[in-house]
N, C-alpha and C positions, 0 to 999 in steps of 0.2 A: 230788238232781239233779246230774248231772255238768256240770262247767264246760268251757269251750272249751280250757282249759289241761291238761285231764286226758287228752287224746289222746296216744297213744304216738308219740314222735318218736325216730328213731334217733340215737344219739350219733355225732358225726362220725368218731370213731376206729373205730366199728363199720362204717362205710360203705365202708371200704377193702377192695377185693377183690384176688384174686391176679392179675387181668388188668391192674391199674393199673401204670403205669411206676414203677420204683424211682427213688429220688433220683439214683442213678448214671446211669440212662438219661436222666433229664432234664438232668443236667449235660453228658453227652456230646452231647445234641441241641443244646445252646446253642452248641457250637463251630461248627456249620454255619450259624448265623444270621448274616447280614450286614446290619448296620443301614444304612439309607439315609434321607436327608432327604426329606421330602415337598415336592413342588413346589406352590406355590399356583397355582390355576387362575384365580381371580378377582383382579382388580386393585382395590385400595381406591380409592374415589372420594374426592378431597380434600373435606374439609368446608368449607363456605362460612361465613366469619366474618360474623356479623351484629352490628355495633357502630356507635355514632355516629361513632367516629373510630378510625383504625388507629395513631395516634401513641401510643406507650407513655406511660402516666401521665395520659392525658386521658379515659380511659373511666370510666364510672360502675360502681360495685360495690354490690351488695346482699348483705349477709352476715346469716345467721341461725345461731345456735349452739344446739345441743341438748346435754343431758347435765348433768353435775355442775358444781360451781363451778370446778373446774380447767379444764374445757372452755370455760366462759364467760370465764375469765381468758385462756386462749390465744386465743380469738376477739377479745377486746378488744385484745390485744397485736398480733395480725395486722392488725386494722383500723387501729390506730395506725401501723403500719409502712407500710401501703398508702396511708393519708392523707398521710404524710410524703413518700411518693414521687410525690405529685401526683394520685392517684386520688380521685374524688369518691364519698363514701359516701352511698348513697341509702336 
């Protein structure tokens, strides 16, 4: 019984034809390309902050850490730094 992988697939080197551009043609074509920056059409809507207070250090933070013991250690360190700065850990 033939498998799906037994079908004949052309090698990419065999797919090149005489009509394809040569590397020299592609290099010469690059000289006529002028890069331009895209202009944004849509304006970003400012995100509304939903918090109990806007005063830094008075907000509540919930932290959860996934991963290995190194990630947990980093999370504990960050929680300690935030608590020292006045944030309430919930």
